[in-house]
C-alpha positions as CSV (number, residue, x, y, z in Angstrom):
1,M,9.3,122.7,-10.5
2,T,12.8,121.9,-12.0
3,I,15.7,122.7,-13.5
4,C,16.6,122.0,-17.1
5,A,19.8,123.1,-18.9
6,G,20.3,122.6,-23.0
7,M,23.4,123.6,-24.7
8,L,24.0,123.7,-28.4
9,C,28.1,122.4,-29.0
10,P,29.8,122.1,-32.4
11,D,29.9,118.3,-32.3
12,G,26.3,117.6,-30.5
13,I,23.7,119.0,-28.1
14,V,23.8,118.5,-24.0
15,L,20.7,118.5,-22.3
16,C,20.3,117.8,-18.4
17,A,17.5,118.2,-15.9
18,D,17.0,117.1,-12.1
19,T,14.5,114.7,-11.4
20,M,12.6,116.3,-8.6
21,E,8.7,116.6,-9.0
22,A,6.8,118.4,-6.2
23,V,3.0,117.3,-5.6
24,G,1.9,119.6,-2.6
25,S,4.5,119.1,0.1
26,V,5.3,115.6,-1.3
27,H,8.4,115.2,-3.5
28,R,9.0,112.1,-5.7
29,P,11.5,111.3,-8.5
30,V,10.3,112.0,-12.1
31,R,12.0,111.7,-15.3
32,K,12.1,114.8,-17.2
33,L,14.4,114.1,-19.9
34,V,13.4,111.8,-22.7
35,E,14.1,110.7,-25.9
36,L,11.2,111.0,-28.1
37,P,10.1,107.6,-29.5
38,I,10.4,108.8,-33.8
39,V,10.0,106.1,-36.1
40,S,11.9,108.2,-38.8
41,D,15.6,107.5,-39.2
42,A,16.0,110.9,-40.2
43,I,15.2,112.6,-37.0
44,K,16.4,112.2,-33.3
45,A,14.8,114.3,-30.6
46,V,15.8,114.6,-26.9
47,L,13.7,117.1,-24.9
48,A,13.8,118.2,-21.1
49,C,10.5,119.7,-19.6
50,A,9.7,121.7,-16.9
51,T,5.9,122.3,-16.1
52,D,3.4,122.8,-13.3
53,D,0.9,120.3,-15.1
54,A,2.5,116.9,-15.8
55,I,-0.7,115.6,-17.6
56,F,-0.8,118.8,-20.1
57,S,3.0,118.4,-20.7
58,D,3.0,114.6,-21.4
59,A,0.2,114.8,-23.8
60,L,2.0,117.7,-25.5
61,I,5.1,115.5,-25.7
62,E,3.0,112.8,-27.4
63,K,1.7,115.3,-30.1
64,I,5.1,116.7,-30.7
65,S,6.6,113.3,-31.4
66,E,3.7,112.1,-33.7
67,A,3.9,115.3,-35.8
68,L,7.8,114.9,-36.0
69,D,7.1,111.5,-37.4
70,R,5.1,113.1,-40.2
71,S,7.7,115.5,-41.2
72,D,10.3,115.3,-44.1
73,G,13.3,114.9,-41.9
74,T,14.6,118.3,-42.6
75,F,15.0,120.8,-39.9
76,A,12.6,123.6,-41.5
77,S,9.7,121.0,-41.7
78,A,10.7,119.4,-38.2
79,K,10.4,123.0,-36.5
80,E,7.3,123.6,-38.4
81,A,5.8,120.4,-36.9
82,I,6.8,121.3,-33.5
83,E,5.3,124.7,-34.0
84,D,1.9,123.6,-35.4
85,S,1.5,120.7,-33.1
86,T,2.0,122.9,-30.0
87,L,-0.3,125.6,-31.4
88,D,-3.1,123.0,-32.0
89,Y,-2.9,121.4,-29.0
90,C,-2.7,124.5,-26.8
91,T,-5.5,125.8,-28.5
92,E,-7.8,123.0,-28.2
93,I,-7.1,122.5,-24.6
94,W,-7.3,126.4,-23.5
95,R,-10.3,126.8,-25.5
96,A,-12.1,123.8,-23.7
97,L,-10.9,125.0,-20.4
98,G,-12.8,128.5,-21.0
99,D,-11.7,131.9,-20.2
100,S,-12.2,131.8,-16.6
101,A,-9.7,128.8,-16.0
102,T,-6.1,128.8,-15.5
103,K,-4.3,127.8,-18.8
104,P,-1.7,124.9,-18.2
105,M,1.8,126.0,-19.5
106,A,4.8,123.9,-20.4
107,E,8.4,124.9,-21.2
108,M,11.0,122.8,-23.0
109,L,14.4,122.5,-24.3
110,I,14.4,120.2,-27.4
111,G,17.8,118.8,-28.9
112,L,16.9,118.2,-32.5
113,K,19.4,116.3,-35.2
114,T,17.5,116.3,-38.4
115,A,18.9,114.8,-42.1
116,D,20.4,118.4,-42.5
117,D,21.0,120.1,-39.1
118,L,21.6,120.0,-35.4
119,R,19.8,122.5,-33.5
120,L,18.4,123.4,-29.8
121,L,14.9,124.9,-29.4
122,H,13.3,126.5,-26.6
123,L,9.5,125.6,-26.4
124,Y,7.4,128.0,-24.1
125,T,3.8,127.0,-25.2
126,P,2.7,127.9,-27.7
127,T,5.9,129.6,-29.0
128,V,9.0,128.0,-30.3
129,R,12.4,129.5,-31.0
130,T,15.9,128.6,-31.8
131,I,18.8,128.9,-29.0
132,E,22.2,129.6,-30.6
133,S,24.4,128.7,-27.5
134,C,22.7,127.5,-24.1
135,E,19.2,127.9,-22.1
136,F,18.2,127.0,-18.9
137,I,14.3,126.8,-17.6
138,G,12.5,126.3,-14.6
139,C,12.3,128.0,-11.1
140,G,16.3,127.4,-10.7
141,K,17.3,129.5,-14.0
142,E,18.3,132.5,-12.4
143,L,21.1,130.9,-10.4
144,A,21.7,128.5,-13.4
145,I,22.4,131.7,-15.8
146,Y,24.6,133.4,-13.4
147,K,26.6,130.3,-12.8
148,A,26.9,129.8,-16.7
149,G,28.2,133.5,-17.0
150,Q,31.1,132.6,-15.1
151,Y,32.2,129.9,-17.4
152,R,31.2,131.5,-21.0
153,L,29.2,128.9,-22.0
154,E,29.4,128.8,-25.8
155,D,31.4,126.8,-28.5
156,M,32.8,124.1,-26.3
157,P,32.7,120.3,-27.3
158,T,30.4,118.3,-25.6
159,D,33.1,116.7,-23.6
160,T,33.9,119.8,-22.0
161,A,30.2,121.2,-21.7
162,A,28.6,117.8,-20.3
163,P,30.4,117.8,-17.1
164,L,30.2,121.8,-16.5
165,V,26.3,121.4,-17.3
166,A,26.0,119.0,-14.8
167,Y,28.1,121.1,-12.2
168,I,25.8,124.1,-12.7
169,V,22.7,121.9,-12.4
170,D,24.2,120.3,-9.2
171,V,24.7,123.9,-7.9
172,V,21.2,124.7,-8.6
173,K,19.5,121.5,-7.0
174,H,21.7,122.2,-3.9
175,N,20.3,126.0,-3.7
176,V,16.6,126.1,-4.7
177,T,13.9,124.6,-2.8
178,Y,11.9,122.8,-5.5
179,C,15.0,121.2,-7.4
180,G,16.8,118.2,-6.3
181,R,16.9,114.3,-6.8
182,A,19.1,112.6,-9.2
183,T,20.5,114.2,-12.1
184,D,19.5,113.2,-15.9
185,L,22.1,114.1,-18.4
186,A,22.1,113.1,-22.1
187,I,24.1,114.1,-25.3
188,L,22.6,114.0,-28.9
189,H,25.6,113.6,-30.7
190,A,25.8,115.1,-34.3
191,D,25.8,111.6,-35.7
192,G,22.4,111.3,-34.3
193,T,23.3,108.7,-31.5
194,V,22.3,109.3,-27.9
195,E,24.6,109.1,-25.0
196,H,23.0,108.9,-21.4
197,K,25.5,109.4,-18.9
198,S,25.7,107.5,-15.7
199,Q,25.1,108.5,-12.1
200,D,28.5,107.8,-11.1
201,Y,30.1,110.0,-13.9
202,L,27.6,112.8,-12.9
203,S,28.4,112.5,-9.0
204,K,32.3,112.5,-9.7
205,T,31.9,115.5,-12.1
206,A,29.9,117.5,-9.6
207,Q,32.6,116.6,-6.8
208,G,35.5,117.4,-9.2
209,Y,34.2,121.0,-9.7
210,K,33.3,121.8,-6.1
211,N,36.6,120.8,-5.4
212,L,37.7,123.2,-7.8
213,E,35.6,126.1,-6.1
214,W,36.9,124.9,-2.5
215,L,40.6,125.2,-3.9
216,L,39.9,128.9,-5.3
217,E,37.9,130.0,-2.0
218,A,40.2,128.1,0.4
219,W,43.6,129.0,-1.0
220,V,43.5,131.4,-3.9
221,F,41.0,134.2,-2.9
222,P,42.4,134.5,0.7
223,F,45.9,135.0,-0.5
224,L,44.9,137.6,-3.5
225,P,45.8,140.8,-1.2
226,L,49.3,139.1,-0.6
227,F,50.1,139.2,-4.3
228,V,51.6,142.9,-5.3
229,K,52.6,144.4,-8.6
230,E,55.5,146.8,-9.1
231,T,53.6,149.9,-7.6
232,G,52.6,147.7,-4.5
233,E,49.0,147.9,-5.2
234,D,47.5,144.7,-4.2
235,T,45.7,142.4,-6.6
236,L,42.2,143.2,-5.3
237,S,42.6,146.2,-5.9
238,M,43.8,146.0,-9.4
239,I,40.7,143.8,-10.2
240,G,38.1,146.3,-8.6
241,A,39.9,148.9,-10.8
242,L,39.6,146.7,-14.2
243,G,35.8,146.9,-14.0
244,A,34.3,144.1,-16.5
245,P,37.2,141.2,-17.5
246,K,39.4,141.9,-20.3
247,P,38.0,140.0,-23.4
248,E,41.3,138.2,-24.0
249,W,41.2,136.8,-20.1
250,V,37.6,135.5,-20.9
251,E,38.4,134.2,-24.2
252,K,41.0,131.9,-22.5
253,I,38.3,130.1,-19.8
254,P,37.2,127.5,-23.0
255,E,40.7,126.7,-23.5
256,I,41.4,125.9,-19.8
257,L,38.2,124.1,-19.6
258,K,39.2,122.1,-22.9
259,F,42.6,121.3,-21.3
260,L,40.7,120.1,-18.1
261,A,38.5,118.4,-20.3
262,A,41.5,116.1,-21.8
263,R,42.2,115.2,-18.3
264,K,38.7,114.9,-17.1
265,K,38.8,111.2,-15.8
266,S,41.8,111.7,-13.6
267,I,40.3,115.0,-12.5
268,I,36.8,114.0,-11.3
269,A,38.0,111.0,-9.8
270,G,40.1,113.4,-7.4
271,E,43.2,112.3,-8.9
272,I,46.0,114.8,-9.7
273,P,47.6,114.7,-12.9
274,A,51.4,113.8,-12.7
275,V,53.9,116.7,-13.0
276,P,57.2,116.2,-14.3
277,E,60.1,116.5,-11.8
278,N,61.8,119.1,-13.1
279,Q,58.8,121.4,-13.6
280,K,58.1,120.4,-9.6
281,R,61.7,121.7,-8.9
282,K,61.3,125.0,-11.2
283,L,58.0,125.8,-9.3
284,A,59.8,125.5,-6.3
285,V,62.6,127.9,-7.5
286,N,60.0,130.3,-8.4
287,G,58.7,130.3,-4.9
288,I,61.7,131.7,-3.6
289,S,61.9,134.5,-6.2
290,F,58.3,135.1,-5.9
291,A,58.8,135.7,-2.0
292,A,61.7,138.0,-2.6
293,R,59.7,140.0,-5.4
294,M,56.6,140.4,-2.4
295,I,59.4,142.1,-0.4
296,S,60.7,144.0,-3.2
297,N,57.3,145.6,-4.0
298,S,56.4,146.1,-0.5
299,S,59.6,148.0,0.1
300,K,58.7,150.2,-2.9
301,Q,55.4,151.0,-1.5
302,L,56.7,151.9,1.9
303,Y,59.7,154.1,0.5
304,E,57.1,156.0,-1.7
305,E,54.9,156.7,1.4
306,G,58.0,158.0,3.3
307,F,57.7,154.8,5.8
308,L,61.2,153.7,4.6
309,S,64.6,155.4,4.1
310,E,66.0,155.1,0.4
311,D,69.1,153.3,1.6
312,S,66.9,150.6,2.9
313,N,64.9,150.4,-0.1
314,N,67.9,150.3,-2.6
315,T,69.6,147.5,-0.5
316,I,66.2,145.4,-1.0
317,Q,65.9,146.1,-4.4
318,A,69.8,145.1,-5.1
319,R,69.1,141.8,-3.3
320,Y,66.0,141.4,-5.3
321,K,67.9,141.6,-8.4
322,K,70.5,139.1,-7.2
323,V,67.6,136.6,-6.3
324,S,65.9,136.8,-9.9
325,K,69.1,136.4,-11.8
326,L,70.1,133.1,-9.5
327,A,66.6,131.8,-9.9
328,E,66.9,132.0,-13.7
329,V,70.4,130.5,-13.8
330,V,69.1,127.7,-11.4
331,K,66.0,127.1,-13.6
332,S,68.0,127.3,-16.8
333,G,70.4,124.5,-15.3
334,M,67.3,122.2,-14.3
335,D,66.4,122.3,-18.2
336,S,69.8,120.8,-19.2
337,P,69.8,117.0,-20.1
338,D,72.8,116.8,-17.9
339,I,71.9,118.5,-14.6
340,D,74.9,119.4,-12.5
341,R,73.5,118.9,-9.0
342,Q,76.4,120.3,-7.3
343,T,76.3,123.4,-8.8
344,I,72.7,123.8,-8.6
345,K,72.7,123.1,-4.9
346,E,75.4,125.9,-4.2
347,S,73.3,128.1,-6.4
348,L,70.2,127.4,-4.1
349,D,72.4,127.6,-0.8
350,R,73.1,131.4,-2.2
351,L,69.5,132.0,-2.6
352,C,68.6,130.9,0.4
353,L,71.0,133.1,1.8
354,L,70.0,136.0,0.1
355,L,66.5,135.2,1.1
356,S,67.2,135.2,4.7
357,S,69.1,138.3,4.6
358,F,65.7,140.0,3.8
359,D,64.8,139.1,7.6
360,S,66.4,142.1,9.0
361,M,65.1,144.4,6.2
362,K,61.5,143.1,6.9
363,Q,61.9,143.8,10.4
364,L,63.3,147.5,9.9
365,M,60.3,148.0,7.6
366,F,58.0,146.7,10.2
367,E,59.4,149.0,13.1
368,T,59.5,152.0,10.7
369,S,56.2,151.8,10.1
370,E,55.0,151.4,13.4
371,D,57.1,154.3,14.4
372,Q,55.5,156.5,11.8
373,R,52.1,155.6,12.9
């Protein structure tokens, strides 16, 4: 029992697997990701294997390796060698066992670099097929497929894909009974070199994505209902009404992951990339205008439902417009090479006064809605 992952990238192939083998009630560490000892310089092959019969799969891997050595180095020849050696070996073993015996099976993901191509293959005895993006095998594959669907795993460079694949395997290891132990991850690059990632890299990567999930679950999701749009509708209701995510939103995910990959060293180490000081100040000003907008949108909703008078709503909308315009002036001033701190300070003081003037209106809205109930 195991979990194995393979992903075809524009610049290489990522293969990943856990190392736990269950023998009855005993668990032991076993390497399931191996680089085949092929003599030919034209071919490089790395595979990850999932099976209930280690003896059968080890012998099959040997047969595949020998067959690849006899191929002419092209992808067509290499794929044919894998297919023929698999079919011949399975036919021989299954015939020897007879019809009454349970036939041993093996499933593999094979990263193949040939003289003319770079491909990912999925072998499920005795069939072989080509994978165009990513594939998961083993008893934890359902959970892995679900997690991969959240990140739209395709057309990512290996630098982006490797930590993400390692994280998905880590999630499976912690949630599926027969998956576990250390993780192996290798990248078969387009030039034929094979890079094995260290355990330090893998553990930090997994922790980095766990921290990201914690951030979403602890801070973003709980506060989604507070974010309201112009009609006063909360974001959770908006998301529910959307159904499937819009394609243009989904397409942004790989770019976000590439952005994270560019800063992967600091991210997986738990470090926060430095933010320019003027950006920090502008974000703080955005917080003030955002708070005012929340009150503005809430007042519109209460007014439309008859819980707030027109005069009160008009007053709040007028103050919100003042806050928005003043916030834009302050942010523009912060972009100036020569910041006039005194002018910005006076503008921010006015902003805070305007925001504090909302307090009486918020109390009025609360009391009015309570009376209506």
